[in-house]
N, C-alpha and C positions, 0 to 999 in steps of 0.2 A: 115784830114780836120775836122772831127767831134770833135776831141779832142781840136782843136783850137777854135771851136764854144763854147765848154764847158768852156774853160778857159776864153774866152772873156766875156761870160755871167757872170761869177763869179767876173769879174772886176767891173761890174756895180752895182750888188745887190746880197744879199745872195740867194743861191739856194739850195734846198734839192736834194737828190740823184734822187728822182722821177722826179723832174722838169728838172734836167740835162739830164736824160734819154730821156724825151720828146724833149728837146731842141737839143740834139746832134744826136739822132737816134741810139745811142749805146744801148746795152743791159744793164739791171740793174746791173748784176754782173760785167760787164766791167767798168761801171761808178763807182761802189763801189771800185773796185780794184784801179782805178786811184785816187779816193779820198783818199783811205788809203795810197797810195804811196806819194801823194802830202802833206797830213797831216803829215806823218812821216818825210818828208823832210822840214817841217815847211814853205811850200810855201802857204798853206791855213790855215785858222783858223775857228772855229765855231763862226759865227757872231750872230746867233740867234737860238732859239728853237721854232719850229712851231708846230701847232696842227696836230695830226694824224687824221685818220677817226673816232676815238672814242672821239675826242675832248680833248685829253690829250697832253700837250706840251712836246712831247718826241722825235720829229723828228729834227735832226740837220740840220741847214742851213749854208752852207760854203761860204766863200768869200776869194778872193786872199789877201794875206798879212800875215805877221808874228805877228799879234796883239794877245792880250790876249783873250783866249776863253771866250765866254759868259757863265755865270753860268747856270747850269741846274736847272730849276724850281723844287721846292719841289713837291713830289707826293701829290695828293689830297686824302683825307680820303674817306672811303666808304660812310660816311654820306654826304660829299660834292658831291660825284659822284651821289648819289641817288637824292639829291636835284636838281642838274643840269639836270638830266634825267626827273624828274617830271616837272620841269619848261618848258623843251623842249616839252614834251608831252602835257602839258596844252596849249602851244602856237599852236601846231599842231591842237589840238581839236578846239580851237577858230577859226583858219583859216578855218577849215572844216565847221564849223557852219556858218561862214560868207559867204562862197561860195556855201553852200547847199550840200556839199559832206559829207555824213555820212558813216561811216564804221561800 
């Protein structure tokens, strides 16, 4: 039944392995094994690349169908990563000042 929920979910929208784990209740390794088998059988394709917890678009999102895989985005340079981090920290500091929370 959990596999049916997983497949039904991928019919509607792209899902990452983590999202499918939460949706189906299966373990991460089981979901990855199913995704690997379905991908190899050309039953699913990579519909999108989503951001991981570091903000890098490196997580595959799968969807039912034998369409062409979405291209993997190019890696960002160290300079771009630092600039993104500095902007994020600046935003956090601004929010802390606005709310009166100082660290």
